[in-house]
C-alpha positions, 0 to 999 in steps of 0.5 A: 439389564438392571446390572449393566453401567449407567451410560450417558445419554447422548442427543442426537446432533443434527447436521447442516440445520439453518445453514448458518453459511460462511462468515465473511474473512475480511471485514471492509468488503461490505462498505460501499465504495461511496463510503470510502470516499466519504471516509476520504473526504473526512480525512482531508488535512486541513490547509493549516496544518503543520508538518514542521517536525516531520521529515520528508522524503524528497520527490525525484525531480523529473527531467534528472537521470539518476544511476543506481548507486545514486538510486541505492542512497536515495532509497536508503535515506527514504527506508529510514524516514519512514522507520519513525511513525511521525514520517509514515505519511502518504506523500511521504510513501508516495515519493517513495514509490515514486524512487522505485518505480524509477530505480526499477526502470534503472534496473531493467534498463541495465539488465537489458544492456546485459550489465549483471546489476545483481547475481539474480539479476531481479530488482527485488532481491537487489532492492532488498539487499542492497537498500534494506527494503523487504520485497512485499513492501517495495512492491506495496508501495510501488503499486500505491504510487502507480495508482494514485499519481493521477490523484494527488490529493489523496496524499493529503488524506490522514488515513493511514496507509493500511487503510489504502493497502486495504481498499486501494484497488476499489477506490482507484476503479471508483475514482476511474468511474465517476468522473465528478468525484475523480476530478475531485481528488486530482486536484491538488 
């Protein structure tokens, strides 16, 4: 036995000791909904805030009908406006989402009439090909517009769009469920 080579000693490893559990993959789920609303209230833009140097995405007119070529030009202009960081504000994103929703409706109307608008007959393909807007970005903007159309004061928040992308559904449900808070955000 003395001639055997020295072997390193390995300590036993006990598996599943302590049951540490899985870490949360996304931070923010542990933040209560009312704390998210407090963050929104803190970020409200003061009334005297200047937005003179900011280029704005024009809001669509409700009573006007647009054809797809006009909408294509509006979407290209809006996408160009949102390319700069200074113009990447919630009200510009909201207006861009309004244009996208109108374009989607016009696209669906043309499709229902049997007019071939685009080779795949898919709205998101048309937006990506002709208007240079990625599909996921178009969906995100339309979803933001659909959620917060009834709460216009949200557009005065200075929080980044990514924050609303992450917490938007929770905030929307909270504002729907709480009448007092919802009425505060529904008044512009």
